[in-house]
C-alpha positions in Angstrom: 52.0 95.5 109.6 51.9 93.1 107.4 49.2 90.1 107.9 49.4 86.7 105.9 47.2 84.3 105.5 47.3 80.8 104.0 45.1 78.3 102.6 44.7 75.0 100.5 46.3 72.7 102.8 44.4 69.4 103.5 44.7 65.3 103.1 45.9 63.9 100.1 47.5 60.5 99.2 50.7 59.8 98.2 51.1 60.7 94.7 48.8 63.5 94.6 49.2 67.0 94.5 48.0 70.1 96.8 48.2 74.0 96.0 48.9 76.4 98.9 48.1 80.0 98.9 49.5 82.5 100.9 47.8 86.4 100.5 49.4 89.2 102.0 47.7 92.3 103.4 48.7 95.8 105.2 51.1 97.7 104.5 53.7 95.6 102.3 57.0 96.9 101.4 57.1 96.7 97.3 60.7 94.9 97.4 60.7 91.5 99.4 61.1 88.2 99.9 58.6 85.3 100.7 59.1 82.3 102.0 57.4 78.4 102.6 58.4 76.9 105.2 57.3 73.4 107.2 57.5 72.0 110.5 56.9 68.4 110.8 55.9 67.0 114.3 59.0 67.0 116.5 61.2 68.6 113.8 62.8 71.9 113.2 61.0 74.5 111.0 62.4 74.5 107.3 62.9 76.1 104.3 60.9 74.9 101.4 61.0 77.5 98.9 61.5 81.4 98.3 60.7 83.6 95.9 61.9 87.2 96.0 59.7 90.3 94.2 61.4 89.7 90.6 60.5 86.2 90.8 63.4 84.7 91.7 62.9 81.2 92.9 65.3 78.9 95.2 63.9 74.9 96.6 65.4 73.1 98.8 66.9 69.6 97.4 64.3 67.6 99.1 61.3 69.3 97.0 63.1 70.0 93.7 61.3 69.0 90.7 58.1 68.5 92.9 57.3 71.6 94.5 57.0 75.1 92.4 56.7 78.7 94.1 55.1 81.4 92.0 53.9 84.6 93.1 51.1 87.0 91.5 52.3 90.9 93.0 49.3 92.2 91.6 47.4 90.0 94.3 50.3 90.6 96.9 49.7 86.4 96.7 52.4 83.7 96.7 51.8 79.7 95.6 53.0 76.6 96.1 52.3 74.0 93.7 53.3 70.7 95.5 53.0 67.4 93.1 54.2 63.9 93.9 53.7 64.4 97.5 55.0 61.7 99.8 54.3 61.2 103.6 57.7 62.9 104.3 55.5 65.9 103.0 53.5 65.9 105.8 53.9 69.0 108.3 52.3 72.5 108.9 53.5 74.8 106.1 53.9 78.5 107.1 54.4 81.4 104.7 56.4 84.4 105.6 57.6 87.6 104.4 60.8 89.1 105.0 61.0 92.8 104.0 63.6 94.0 106.7 61.8 91.8 109.5 59.6 88.6 109.3 56.3 88.2 109.0 54.7 84.6 109.7 51.2 83.7 108.6 49.5 81.3 110.9 50.2 77.9 109.4 48.1 75.1 107.2 48.4 71.7 107.8 49.4 69.2 105.0 48.7 65.4 105.4 50.0 62.9 102.8 48.5 59.3 103.7 50.4 56.3 102.2 
């Protein structure tokens, strides 16, 4: 089993920054893809960014140039640096690890005030 724990959410003013972390533990397959998703109130969950074991990244158009995903394989941790935050970035942010199946974290709330 794999456990994922997110941290770093909070309240920030528009234009501000936050850095989210997701620490993985347990039986982690050496080859995997890790994701950040978000779900705003009343909306479907959407992919924000992903990164594979080799560091290849992909971003949703809505966050390109503002968010950066990174990973520390030695710590089994991924990060999401979020800059120039806007009110429509407000959501619960979830970490996911995919390795033949999905593993999800519990989510962390990000609120951006105008």
